[in-house]
Residue frames as a rotation matrix with the C-alpha (Angstrom) as fourth column:
MET 1
0.763 0.325 -0.559 -6.05
0.629 -0.171 0.759 -8.46
0.150 -0.930 -0.335 -17.20
PRO 2
0.712 -0.474 0.518 -4.10
-0.249 -0.861 -0.444 -5.32
0.656 0.187 -0.731 -16.23
THR 3
0.424 -0.703 -0.571 -0.61
0.899 0.404 0.170 -5.74
0.111 -0.586 0.803 -14.80
LEU 4
0.979 -0.202 0.032 1.15
-0.204 -0.960 0.192 -2.81
-0.008 -0.194 -0.981 -13.14
SER 5
0.537 -0.840 0.073 4.80
0.831 0.512 -0.219 -2.76
0.146 0.178 0.973 -14.23
LEU 6
0.860 -0.407 -0.307 7.65
-0.253 -0.864 0.436 -0.56
-0.443 -0.298 -0.846 -13.05
HIS 7
0.665 -0.666 0.339 10.72
0.714 0.433 -0.551 -0.28
0.220 0.608 0.763 -15.29
GLN 8
-0.364 -0.931 0.039 13.84
0.856 -0.351 -0.380 1.38
0.368 -0.106 0.924 -13.84
LEU 9
0.603 0.665 0.440 11.63
0.383 -0.725 0.572 3.78
0.700 -0.176 -0.692 -11.86
ARG 10
-0.399 -0.788 -0.469 13.66
0.874 -0.173 -0.453 6.34
0.276 -0.591 0.758 -9.91
THR 11
0.536 0.469 0.702 12.76
0.190 -0.877 0.441 9.27
0.823 -0.102 -0.559 -7.68
ARG 12
0.645 -0.391 0.657 15.06
-0.734 -0.555 0.390 11.11
0.212 -0.734 -0.645 -5.27
HIS 13
-0.363 -0.860 0.360 16.96
-0.924 0.382 -0.018 8.44
-0.122 -0.339 -0.933 -3.28
VAL 14
0.141 0.509 0.849 14.69
-0.292 0.841 -0.456 5.58
-0.946 -0.184 0.267 -4.41
GLY 15
0.946 0.321 -0.036 15.45
-0.159 0.366 -0.917 3.31
-0.281 0.873 0.398 -7.34
PRO 16
-0.519 0.576 -0.631 15.94
-0.792 -0.046 0.609 2.10
0.322 0.816 0.480 -9.89
ILE 17
-0.378 0.528 0.760 12.94
-0.454 0.610 -0.650 -0.15
-0.807 -0.591 0.009 -9.23
ASP 18
-0.615 0.279 -0.738 11.81
-0.625 0.398 0.671 -2.99
0.481 0.874 -0.070 -11.49
LEU 19
-0.814 0.419 0.402 8.61
-0.120 0.556 -0.822 -4.72
-0.568 -0.718 -0.403 -10.40
ASP 20
-0.645 0.704 -0.296 5.59
-0.315 0.108 0.943 -6.41
0.696 0.702 0.152 -11.97
ILE 21
-0.753 0.537 0.380 2.35
-0.321 0.204 -0.925 -6.70
-0.574 -0.819 0.019 -10.00
ALA 22
-0.927 0.371 0.057 -0.06
0.265 0.540 0.799 -9.07
0.266 0.755 -0.599 -11.70
ALA 23
-0.274 0.929 0.248 -3.80
-0.630 -0.369 0.684 -8.57
0.727 0.031 0.686 -11.93
GLY 24
0.702 0.667 -0.248 -5.35
-0.215 0.531 0.820 -9.86
0.679 -0.523 0.516 -8.71
GLU 25
0.121 -0.749 -0.651 -2.03
0.769 0.486 -0.416 -9.81
0.628 -0.450 0.635 -6.83
CYS 26
0.967 0.064 0.246 -1.11
-0.108 -0.772 0.627 -7.95
0.229 -0.633 -0.740 -3.66
VAL 27
0.105 -0.983 -0.148 2.55
0.664 0.180 -0.726 -7.01
0.741 -0.022 0.672 -3.14
CYS 28
0.951 0.221 -0.217 3.60
0.303 -0.520 0.798 -5.52
0.064 -0.825 -0.562 0.19
ILE 29
0.062 -0.936 0.347 6.54
0.335 -0.308 -0.890 -3.20
0.940 0.171 0.294 0.87
ARG 30
0.883 0.064 -0.465 8.02
0.465 -0.250 0.849 -2.53
-0.062 -0.966 -0.251 4.28
GLY 31
0.045 -0.924 0.380 11.03
0.651 -0.261 -0.712 -0.47
0.758 0.280 0.590 5.26
ALA 32
-0.403 -0.295 -0.866 12.51
0.888 -0.355 -0.293 1.86
-0.222 -0.887 0.405 7.82
SER 33
0.670 0.601 -0.437 11.08
0.530 -0.799 -0.285 5.32
-0.520 -0.041 -0.853 8.34
GLY 34
0.432 -0.484 -0.761 12.54
-0.506 -0.828 0.240 7.60
-0.746 0.282 -0.603 5.68
SER 35
-0.353 -0.606 0.713 13.48
0.221 0.686 0.693 4.75
-0.909 0.401 -0.108 3.36
GLY 36
-0.814 0.010 -0.581 11.26
-0.484 -0.564 0.669 6.19
-0.320 0.826 0.464 0.62
LYS 37
-0.707 0.589 0.392 8.15
0.597 0.794 -0.115 4.00
-0.378 0.153 -0.913 0.62
SER 38
0.309 0.865 -0.396 5.73
0.469 -0.501 -0.727 6.92
-0.827 0.038 -0.561 0.26
LEU 39
-0.129 -0.441 -0.888 8.02
-0.594 -0.683 0.425 8.58
-0.794 0.582 -0.174 -2.28
LEU 40
-0.951 -0.222 0.217 7.87
0.003 0.693 0.721 5.44
-0.310 0.686 -0.658 -4.40
LEU 41
-0.244 0.939 0.243 4.06
0.848 0.328 -0.416 5.39
-0.471 0.105 -0.876 -4.33
ARG 42
0.377 0.375 -0.847 3.88
0.047 -0.921 -0.387 9.09
-0.925 0.106 -0.365 -5.20
ALA 43
-0.547 -0.638 -0.542 6.20
-0.565 -0.197 0.801 8.56
-0.618 0.744 -0.253 -8.15
ILE 44
-0.853 0.288 0.436 4.11
0.461 0.808 0.368 5.66
-0.246 0.515 -0.821 -9.44
ALA 45
0.136 0.980 -0.148 1.01
0.821 -0.195 -0.536 7.87
-0.554 -0.048 -0.831 -9.11
ASP 46
-0.198 -0.321 0.926 2.78
0.853 -0.521 0.002 10.55
0.482 0.791 0.377 -11.18
LEU 47
0.874 0.471 -0.124 2.56
0.458 -0.709 0.536 13.07
0.165 -0.525 -0.835 -8.34
ASP 48
0.551 -0.776 -0.309 6.34
-0.172 -0.467 0.867 13.58
-0.817 -0.424 -0.391 -8.01
PRO 49
0.454 -0.478 -0.752 9.07
-0.887 -0.159 -0.434 13.93
0.088 0.864 -0.496 -10.66
HIS 50
0.365 -0.335 0.869 10.56
-0.213 0.878 0.429 10.57
-0.906 -0.342 0.249 -11.61
ALA 51
-0.299 -0.480 -0.825 12.58
-0.952 0.087 0.294 8.76
-0.069 0.873 -0.483 -14.24
GLY 52
-0.967 -0.007 0.255 11.86
0.009 0.998 0.061 5.37
-0.255 0.061 -0.965 -15.73
ALA 53
-0.574 0.782 -0.243 8.38
-0.529 -0.128 0.839 4.10
0.625 0.610 0.487 -16.51
ALA 54
-0.669 0.559 0.491 5.18
-0.199 0.502 -0.842 2.92
-0.717 -0.660 -0.224 -14.87
VAL 55
-0.753 0.349 -0.558 2.93
-0.549 0.135 0.825 0.91
0.363 0.928 0.090 -17.17
LEU 56
-0.406 0.708 0.577 -0.61
-0.393 0.435 -0.810 -0.43
-0.825 -0.556 0.102 -16.68
ASP 57
0.347 0.597 0.723 -1.87
0.336 0.641 -0.690 -3.04
-0.875 0.483 0.022 -19.12
GLY 58
-0.018 -0.480 0.877 0.60
0.985 0.143 0.099 -1.89
-0.173 0.865 0.470 -21.75
ARG 59
0.577 0.262 0.774 -0.20
0.460 -0.887 -0.042 1.83
0.676 0.380 -0.632 -21.38
ALA 60
-0.415 -0.855 -0.310 2.58
0.806 -0.188 -0.561 3.98
0.421 -0.483 0.768 -19.98
CYS 61
0.192 0.393 -0.899 1.91
0.813 -0.577 -0.078 6.68
-0.550 -0.716 -0.430 -17.42
ALA 62
-0.576 -0.553 -0.602 3.78
0.168 -0.801 0.575 9.11
-0.800 0.230 0.554 -19.68
SER 63
-0.894 0.215 0.393 1.28
0.416 0.072 0.906 8.53
0.167 0.974 -0.154 -22.49
MET 64
0.076 0.989 0.125 -1.69
0.715 -0.142 0.685 10.08
0.695 0.037 -0.718 -20.67
PRO 65
-0.011 -0.017 1.000 -2.55
-0.418 -0.908 -0.020 13.08
0.909 -0.418 0.003 -18.46
GLY 66
-0.881 -0.459 0.111 -1.88
-0.260 0.276 -0.925 12.63
0.395 -0.844 -0.362 -14.76
PRO 67
-0.379 0.793 0.478 -5.55
-0.837 -0.073 -0.543 12.69
-0.396 -0.605 0.691 -13.66
ALA 68
0.493 0.551 -0.673 -6.44
-0.803 0.587 -0.108 10.00
0.336 0.594 0.731 -16.22
TRP 69
-0.304 -0.687 -0.660 -3.59
-0.213 0.724 -0.656 7.81
0.929 -0.059 -0.366 -14.97
ARG 70
-0.931 -0.134 0.339 -4.63
-0.346 0.028 -0.938 8.28
0.116 -0.991 -0.073 -11.33
ARG 71
0.092 0.991 0.092 -8.19
-0.993 0.098 -0.058 7.24
-0.067 -0.087 0.994 -12.11
GLN 72
0.649 0.093 -0.755 -6.78
-0.359 0.913 -0.196 3.83
0.671 0.398 0.625 -13.05
VAL 73
-0.094 -0.748 -0.656 -3.80
0.635 0.463 -0.619 3.72
0.767 -0.475 0.432 -10.66
ALA 74
0.570 0.547 0.614 -5.21
-0.074 -0.710 0.701 5.24
0.818 -0.445 -0.364 -7.49
LEU 75
-0.605 -0.784 -0.140 -3.12
0.200 0.020 -0.980 6.34
0.770 -0.621 0.145 -4.53
VAL 76
0.675 0.734 -0.075 -4.74
0.215 -0.098 0.972 6.02
0.706 -0.672 -0.224 -1.10
MET 77
-0.318 -0.859 0.402 -2.65
-0.134 -0.379 -0.915 8.06
0.939 -0.345 0.005 1.33
ALA 78
-0.642 0.011 -0.766 -2.54
0.707 0.394 -0.587 7.72
0.296 -0.919 -0.261 5.09
GLU 79
-0.328 0.563 -0.759 -4.32
0.350 -0.673 -0.651 11.08
-0.877 -0.479 0.024 5.28
GLY 80
-0.176 0.342 0.923 -6.62
0.981 0.141 0.134 11.68
-0.085 0.929 -0.361 2.34
GLN 81
-0.986 -0.144 0.083 -7.45
0.159 -0.964 0.213 14.99
0.049 0.223 0.973 0.70
TRP 82
-0.091 0.981 -0.169 -10.76
0.950 0.034 -0.312 16.74
-0.300 -0.189 -0.935 1.51
TRP 83
-0.891 -0.309 0.332 -11.83
0.432 -0.800 0.416 19.74
0.137 0.514 0.847 -0.54
ALA 84
-0.209 0.879 0.428 -15.44
-0.134 -0.460 0.878 20.30
0.969 0.126 0.214 0.62
ASP 85
-0.427 0.048 0.903 -17.07
-0.857 -0.340 -0.387 20.77
0.288 -0.939 0.186 4.01
SER 86
0.370 0.679 0.634 -19.35
-0.820 0.560 -0.121 17.72
-0.437 -0.475 0.764 4.05
VAL 87
-0.472 -0.510 0.719 -18.47
-0.206 0.857 0.473 14.06
-0.857 0.075 -0.510 3.54
GLY 88
0.280 0.727 0.626 -21.31
0.443 0.481 -0.757 13.59
-0.852 0.489 -0.187 1.04
GLU 89
0.757 -0.022 -0.653 -19.86
-0.470 -0.713 -0.520 16.18
-0.454 0.701 -0.550 -1.36
HIS 90
-0.309 -0.939 -0.151 -16.94
-0.867 0.213 0.450 13.80
-0.391 0.270 -0.880 -1.91
PHE 91
-0.717 0.188 0.672 -19.30
0.267 0.963 0.015 11.01
-0.644 0.190 -0.741 -3.01
PRO 92
-0.643 0.477 -0.599 -21.04
-0.704 -0.676 0.218 12.46
-0.301 0.562 0.770 -6.09
GLY 93
-0.482 0.466 -0.742 -22.52
-0.412 0.627 0.661 9.07
0.773 0.624 -0.111 -6.94
GLY 94
0.510 0.659 0.553 -23.69
-0.795 0.116 0.595 8.44
0.328 -0.743 0.583 -3.40
CYS 95
-0.701 -0.677 -0.223 -22.82
-0.497 0.688 -0.528 5.45
0.511 -0.260 -0.819 -1.27
THR 96
0.197 0.842 -0.503 -24.99
-0.124 0.530 0.839 2.62
0.973 -0.103 0.209 -0.01
PRO 97
0.521 0.050 0.852 -25.49
-0.843 -0.128 0.523 2.01
0.135 -0.990 -0.025 3.71
ALA 98
0.984 -0.155 0.089 -24.16
0.140 0.978 0.157 -1.52
-0.111 -0.142 0.984 3.17
SER 99
0.400 -0.887 0.233 -20.85
0.451 -0.030 -0.892 -0.16
0.798 0.462 0.388 1.84
LEU 100
0.075 -0.320 0.944 -20.49
-0.642 -0.740 -0.200 2.14
0.763 -0.591 -0.261 4.83
ASP 101
0.782 0.312 0.540 -21.37
-0.621 0.469 0.628 -0.69
-0.057 -0.826 0.560 7.21
ARG 102
0.806 -0.524 -0.276 -18.60
0.344 0.794 -0.502 -2.85
0.482 0.310 0.820 5.73
LEU 103
-0.233 -0.946 0.226 -16.12
0.352 -0.299 -0.887 -0.40
0.907 -0.127 0.403 7.25
GLY 104
-0.301 0.150 -0.942 -18.00
0.951 0.125 -0.284 0.09
0.076 -0.981 -0.180 10.50
LEU 105
-0.999 -0.014 -0.035 -19.46
0.014 -1.000 -0.002 3.46
-0.035 -0.003 0.999 9.49
PRO 106
-0.380 0.925 -0.026 -23.09
0.315 0.103 -0.943 4.47
-0.870 -0.366 -0.331 10.14
ALA 107
-0.039 0.474 0.880 -25.61
0.987 0.156 -0.040 4.99
-0.156 0.867 -0.474 7.34
ASP 108
0.890 0.456 -0.026 -25.73
0.450 -0.885 -0.121 8.76
-0.078 0.095 -0.992 8.00
ALA 109
0.113 -0.947 -0.300 -21.96
0.667 -0.151 0.729 9.24
-0.736 -0.283 0.615 7.62
LEU 110
-0.338 -0.239 0.910 -22.39
0.907 -0.339 0.248 11.04
0.249 0.910 0.331 4.29
GLY 111
0.602 0.640 0.477 -24.21
0.459 -0.766 0.450 13.79
0.654 -0.052 -0.755 6.15
TRP 112
0.514 -0.472 -0.716 -21.29
0.751 -0.157 0.642 14.46
-0.415 -0.868 0.274 8.48
GLN 113
0.898 -0.435 -0.070 -19.04
-0.435 -0.849 -0.300 17.47
0.071 0.300 -0.951 8.32
VAL 114
0.485 -0.788 -0.379 -15.49
0.236 0.535 -0.811 16.44
0.842 0.304 0.446 7.47
ALA 115
-0.224 -0.636 0.738 -14.20
-0.515 -0.565 -0.644 18.50
0.827 -0.525 -0.201 10.41
ARG 116
0.312 0.397 0.863 -16.09
-0.949 0.163 0.269 16.33
-0.034 -0.903 0.428 12.92
CYS 117
0.881 0.008 -0.473 -14.62
-0.137 0.962 -0.237 13.06
0.453 0.274 0.848 11.60
SER 118
0.635 -0.715 0.292 -11.83
-0.231 0.185 0.955 11.35
-0.737 -0.674 -0.048 13.49
THR 119
-0.216 -0.812 -0.543 -8.59
-0.893 -0.061 0.446 10.51
-0.395 0.581 -0.711 11.70
GLY 120
-0.813 -0.090 0.575 -9.66
-0.002 0.988 0.153 6.86
-0.582 0.123 -0.804 11.44
GLU 121
0.220 0.959 0.176 -13.08
0.389 0.080 -0.918 7.77
-0.895 0.270 -0.355 10.07
ARG 122
0.514 -0.097 -0.852 -11.53
-0.661 -0.679 -0.321 10.01
-0.548 0.728 -0.413 7.42
GLN 123
-0.585 -0.808 -0.065 -9.11
-0.687 0.452 0.568 7.24
-0.430 0.377 -0.820 6.49
ARG 124
-0.574 0.437 0.693 -11.90
0.394 0.889 -0.234 4.69
-0.718 0.139 -0.682 5.98
LEU 125
0.528 0.809 -0.259 -14.08
0.180 -0.404 -0.897 7.16
-0.830 0.427 -0.359 4.07
ALA 126
0.156 -0.548 -0.822 -11.19
-0.841 -0.510 0.180 8.10
-0.518 0.663 -0.540 1.78
LEU 127
-0.835 -0.437 0.333 -10.58
-0.249 0.841 0.481 4.43
-0.490 0.319 -0.811 1.00
LEU 128
-0.167 0.866 0.471 -14.26
0.578 0.473 -0.665 3.85
-0.799 0.161 -0.579 0.27
ARG 129
0.544 0.316 -0.777 -14.37
-0.294 -0.796 -0.529 6.95
-0.786 0.517 -0.340 -1.95
THR 130
-0.349 -0.772 -0.531 -11.45
-0.842 0.010 0.539 5.57
-0.411 0.635 -0.654 -3.99
LEU 131
-0.813 0.018 0.582 -12.88
0.110 0.986 0.123 2.06
-0.572 0.164 -0.803 -4.34
MET 132
0.207 0.978 0.030 -16.14
0.288 -0.032 -0.957 3.42
-0.935 0.207 -0.288 -5.70
ARG 133
0.343 -0.162 -0.925 -14.20
-0.795 -0.575 -0.194 4.72
-0.500 0.802 -0.326 -8.74
GLN 134
0.850 0.055 0.523 -13.11
0.065 0.976 -0.209 1.10
-0.522 0.212 0.826 -9.39
PRO 135
0.332 -0.815 -0.474 -9.42
-0.926 -0.376 -0.002 1.67
-0.177 0.440 -0.880 -10.24
ALA 136
0.763 -0.120 -0.635 -7.49
-0.240 0.860 -0.450 -1.16
0.600 0.496 0.628 -11.87
ALA 137
-0.075 -0.840 -0.538 -4.56
0.628 0.379 -0.680 -0.76
0.775 -0.388 0.499 -9.45
LEU 138
0.916 0.368 0.162 -4.31
0.076 -0.555 0.828 0.53
0.395 -0.746 -0.536 -5.89
LEU 139
-0.265 -0.962 0.062 -1.30
0.256 -0.132 -0.958 2.16
0.930 -0.238 0.281 -4.23
LEU 140
0.733 0.656 -0.181 -1.96
0.250 -0.012 0.968 1.85
0.633 -0.755 -0.173 -0.51
ASP 141
-0.339 -0.861 0.379 0.13
-0.065 -0.380 -0.923 3.95
0.939 -0.337 0.073 1.89
GLU 142
-0.989 -0.054 -0.140 -0.48
0.125 0.217 -0.968 2.53
0.083 -0.975 -0.208 5.38
PRO 143
-0.450 0.879 0.156 -4.25
-0.202 -0.270 0.941 2.20
0.870 0.393 0.299 4.79
THR 144
0.533 0.643 -0.550 -4.83
0.419 0.364 0.832 0.96
0.735 -0.674 -0.075 8.36
GLY 145
-0.441 -0.898 -0.009 -2.23
0.457 -0.216 -0.863 3.11
0.772 -0.384 0.506 10.11
ASN 146
-0.774 0.178 0.607 -4.80
-0.503 -0.754 -0.422 5.07
0.383 -0.632 0.673 12.17
LEU 147
0.158 0.953 -0.260 -7.22
-0.644 0.299 0.704 2.22
0.749 0.056 0.661 12.83
ASP 148
-0.047 -0.071 0.996 -8.01
-0.909 0.417 -0.013 -0.08
-0.414 -0.906 -0.084 15.73
GLU 149
-0.805 -0.396 0.442 -7.92
-0.260 0.905 0.337 -3.86
-0.534 0.156 -0.831 15.42
ASP 150
-0.042 0.879 0.476 -11.56
0.455 0.441 -0.774 -4.25
-0.889 0.184 -0.419 14.38
SER 151
0.709 0.307 -0.635 -11.40
-0.318 -0.665 -0.676 -1.52
-0.630 0.681 -0.373 11.72
THR 152
-0.302 -0.892 -0.337 -8.09
-0.841 0.082 0.535 -2.91
-0.449 0.445 -0.775 10.45
ALA 153
-0.683 0.099 0.724 -9.69
0.176 0.984 0.032 -6.32
-0.709 0.150 -0.689 9.95
ARG 154
0.423 0.906 0.021 -12.60
0.321 -0.129 -0.938 -4.71
-0.847 0.404 -0.346 8.09
VAL 155
0.478 -0.311 -0.822 -10.27
-0.725 -0.668 -0.168 -2.81
-0.496 0.676 -0.545 5.74
GLU 156
-0.634 -0.764 0.119 -8.14
-0.588 0.576 0.568 -5.87
-0.503 0.290 -0.814 5.06
ALA 157
-0.378 0.575 0.725 -11.23
0.442 0.801 -0.405 -7.94
-0.814 0.167 -0.556 4.24
LEU 158
0.649 0.673 -0.355 -12.70
0.047 -0.502 -0.864 -5.25
-0.759 0.544 -0.357 1.96
LEU 159
0.172 -0.670 -0.722 -9.44
-0.892 -0.417 0.174 -4.80
-0.418 0.614 -0.669 0.05
ASP 160
-0.758 -0.414 0.504 -9.03
-0.229 0.893 0.388 -8.55
-0.611 0.179 -0.771 -0.36
GLU 161
0.053 0.874 0.483 -12.56
0.537 0.383 -0.752 -8.79
-0.842 0.299 -0.449 -1.72
TYR 162
0.687 0.174 -0.705 -11.96
-0.371 -0.750 -0.547 -5.87
-0.624 0.638 -0.451 -4.09
ARG 163
-0.319 -0.910 -0.263 -8.69
-0.789 0.102 0.605 -7.40
-0.524 0.401 -0.751 -5.34
ARG 164
-0.729 0.061 0.682 -10.39
0.198 0.972 0.124 -10.70
-0.655 0.225 -0.721 -6.14
ALA 165
0.241 0.958 0.157 -13.59
0.513 0.012 -0.858 -9.26
-0.824 0.287 -0.488 -7.60
HIS 166
0.880 0.110 -0.462 -11.86
-0.234 -0.745 -0.624 -6.73
-0.413 0.658 -0.630 -9.87
ASP 167
0.612 -0.744 0.270 -8.54
0.789 0.548 -0.279 -8.52
0.059 0.383 0.922 -10.52
ALA 168
0.924 -0.234 0.303 -6.92
-0.225 -0.972 -0.067 -5.40
0.310 -0.007 -0.951 -9.17
ALA 169
0.117 -0.955 -0.273 -3.17
0.615 0.286 -0.735 -5.05
0.780 -0.082 0.620 -8.67
LEU 170
0.966 0.241 0.099 -2.38
0.054 -0.559 0.827 -3.86
0.255 -0.793 -0.553 -5.14
LEU 171
-0.151 -0.988 -0.034 0.90
0.434 -0.035 -0.900 -2.33
0.888 -0.151 0.434 -3.94
TRP 172
0.811 0.583 -0.042 0.53
0.189 -0.194 0.963 -2.05
0.554 -0.789 -0.268 -0.17
VAL 173
-0.337 -0.883 0.327 2.96
-0.126 -0.301 -0.945 -0.19
0.933 -0.360 -0.010 2.13
SER 174
0.821 0.568 -0.062 2.79
-0.046 0.174 0.984 -1.41
0.570 -0.804 0.169 5.71
HIS 175
-0.043 -0.832 0.553 5.03
-0.858 -0.253 -0.447 -1.14
0.512 -0.494 -0.703 8.76
ASP 176
0.195 0.284 0.939 3.57
-0.845 0.535 0.013 -4.34
-0.499 -0.796 0.344 10.25
PRO 177
-0.736 -0.541 -0.407 5.21
-0.675 0.636 0.375 -7.63
0.056 0.550 -0.833 9.18
ARG 178
-0.718 0.540 0.439 2.20
0.220 0.775 -0.592 -9.60
-0.660 -0.328 -0.676 10.47
GLN 179
0.323 0.839 -0.438 -0.14
-0.244 -0.374 -0.895 -7.59
-0.915 0.396 0.084 8.28
ALA 180
-0.115 -0.449 -0.886 2.17
-0.975 -0.120 0.187 -8.04
-0.191 0.885 -0.424 5.31
ALA 181
-0.955 -0.261 0.143 2.07
-0.246 0.963 0.114 -11.81
-0.167 0.074 -0.983 5.82
ARG 182
-0.329 0.913 0.242 -1.75
0.261 0.334 -0.906 -11.73
-0.907 -0.235 -0.349 5.97
VAL 183
0.467 0.720 -0.513 -2.51
-0.158 -0.503 -0.850 -9.60
-0.870 0.478 -0.121 2.93
ALA 184
0.269 -0.467 -0.842 0.29
-0.911 -0.406 -0.066 -10.09
-0.311 0.785 -0.535 0.40
GLN 185
0.997 -0.012 0.080 1.34
0.045 0.909 -0.414 -12.82
-0.068 0.416 0.907 -1.99
ARG 186
0.212 -0.974 0.082 4.84
0.787 0.120 -0.606 -11.32
0.580 0.193 0.792 -2.22
ARG 187
0.940 0.070 -0.333 6.70
0.296 -0.650 0.700 -9.14
-0.167 -0.757 -0.632 0.26
PHE 188
0.203 -0.887 0.414 9.66
0.652 -0.193 -0.733 -6.79
0.730 0.419 0.540 -0.14
VAL 189
0.518 -0.173 -0.838 11.73
0.658 -0.546 0.519 -4.48
-0.547 -0.820 -0.169 2.04
LEU 190
0.827 -0.250 0.504 12.97
0.214 -0.689 -0.693 -1.15
0.520 0.680 -0.516 0.73
VAL 191
0.611 -0.725 -0.317 16.68
0.504 0.047 0.863 -0.99
-0.611 -0.687 0.394 1.61
ASP 192
-0.375 -0.821 -0.431 19.03
0.191 -0.524 0.830 1.73
-0.907 0.229 0.353 0.34
GLY 193
-0.229 0.387 -0.893 16.51
-0.759 -0.646 -0.085 2.65
-0.610 0.658 0.441 -2.34
ARG 194
-0.641 -0.038 -0.766 16.17
-0.614 0.625 0.483 -0.89
0.461 0.780 -0.424 -3.70
LEU 195
0.486 0.829 0.277 13.51
-0.869 0.423 0.256 -3.56
0.095 -0.365 0.926 -3.24
VAL 196
-0.713 -0.677 -0.181 14.82
-0.617 0.729 -0.297 -6.72
0.333 -0.100 -0.938 -1.60
ALA 197
0.111 0.764 -0.635 12.67
-0.174 0.644 0.745 -9.82
0.978 0.028 0.205 -1.22
GLU 198
0.579 0.201 0.790 11.78
-0.754 -0.237 0.613 -10.29
0.310 -0.951 0.014 2.43
GLY 199
0.978 -0.205 0.030 13.42
0.182 0.919 0.349 -13.74
-0.099 -0.336 0.937 2.65
GLU 200
0.344 -0.900 0.266 16.68
0.590 -0.013 -0.808 -12.36
0.731 0.435 0.527 1.27
VAL 201
0.163 -0.228 0.960 16.75
-0.551 -0.828 -0.103 -9.70
0.818 -0.512 -0.261 3.99
ASP 202
0.844 0.206 0.495 16.26
-0.533 0.431 0.728 -12.37
-0.063 -0.879 0.473 6.66
ARG 203
0.817 -0.577 0.002 19.07
0.565 0.800 -0.201 -14.52
0.114 0.165 0.980 5.20
ALA 204
0.166 -0.777 0.607 21.41
0.216 -0.572 -0.791 -11.53
0.962 0.263 0.073 5.01
ALA 205
0.381 0.036 0.924 20.74
-0.786 -0.513 0.344 -10.68
0.487 -0.858 -0.167 8.66
ALA 206
0.971 -0.014 0.240 21.40
-0.120 0.838 0.533 -14.29
-0.209 -0.546 0.811 9.68
ASP 207
0.569 -0.811 0.138 24.67
0.644 0.335 -0.688 -14.31
0.512 0.480 0.713 7.73
GLU 208
0.120 -0.505 0.855 25.76
-0.285 -0.842 -0.457 -11.11
0.951 -0.189 -0.245 9.46
ARG 209
0.664 0.171 0.728 24.99
-0.744 0.058 0.666 -12.59
0.071 -0.984 0.165 12.89
GLU 210
0.942 -0.327 0.080 26.91
0.319 0.943 0.094 -15.75
-0.106 -0.063 0.992 12.05
ALA 211
0.341 -0.853 0.394 29.89
0.457 -0.215 -0.863 -13.75
0.821 0.475 0.317 10.77
ALA 212
0.091 -0.255 0.963 29.88
-0.629 -0.764 -0.143 -11.80
0.772 -0.592 -0.230 14.04
GLY 213
-0.799 -0.468 -0.377 29.95
-0.080 0.704 -0.705 -15.03
0.596 -0.533 -0.600 16.04
GLU 214
-0.588 0.651 0.480 26.39
-0.777 -0.288 -0.560 -14.76
-0.226 -0.702 0.675 17.26
GLY 215
-0.067 0.632 -0.772 25.07
-0.788 0.441 0.429 -17.82
0.611 0.637 0.469 15.52
GLU 216
0.151 0.071 -0.986 25.96
0.271 0.956 0.111 -20.44
0.951 -0.284 0.125 18.17
ALA 217
0.943 0.139 0.303 25.90
-0.262 -0.253 0.931 -20.59
0.206 -0.957 -0.202 21.93
PRO 218
0.050 -0.992 0.112 29.40
-0.900 -0.094 -0.425 -20.63
0.433 -0.079 -0.898 23.46
ARG 219
0.616 0.043 -0.786 30.76
0.114 0.983 0.143 -24.06
0.779 -0.178 0.601 24.38
VAL 220
0.578 -0.435 0.690 32.30
-0.815 -0.279 0.507 -24.59
-0.028 -0.856 -0.516 27.82
GLU 221
-0.150 -0.755 -0.638 35.44
-0.656 0.559 -0.508 -26.71
0.740 0.342 -0.579 27.72
GLY 222
-0.941 -0.314 -0.126 34.93
-0.150 0.721 -0.676 -30.05
0.303 -0.617 -0.726 29.44
ALA 223
-0.404 0.857 0.320 31.21
-0.791 -0.152 -0.593 -29.64
-0.460 -0.493 0.739 29.88
ALA 224
-0.774 0.250 0.581 28.97
0.336 0.941 0.042 -32.66
-0.536 0.227 -0.813 29.28
TRP 225
-0.536 0.605 -0.589 26.57
-0.812 -0.561 0.162 -32.30
-0.233 0.565 0.791 26.37
């Protein structure tokens, strides 16, 4: 089963990053705006210059052309790329009405013009387009960032089903800690270019509060407790 491994991966102010994502596992990354979450995903997808290595099932990114790597390690951006006028032109193999319905899209969505689609509709269609290629690993950059609660639940359910059915490795960037807790088996925060396990960040924050004297309520001399 394919594992996605990062070895000393570095790009701009991010890294070095060492991380293994097992087949069928979802790992979530959060972090402040500008911390480099999207840069990290772009580096893994071989879209930006980087040092170190990304390896899928023993095959290094550097050993194959970029398009071949991205067919197996697919990046789903918050705003997908559209190169033709109609939605259907981006689905050369077609798409079943049932698949569209899973994401709350009507059966005639392939006949739409891309320009008439809302941001949320384009985001769901771009995700569906990627899943139909059946990549072994998914790099998800805020895949529900433009969606309402119902559509978010649909996307989370579909990605969970895909992960289980295909033993896919998922690296999911999200700003929402509640979503991270729902979808991921492991969670990290990107801090100063490094991945820190979420629990370690919480403990560090608690230690800082305690060191600053914020850990206990002040005692009043002579008061009854």
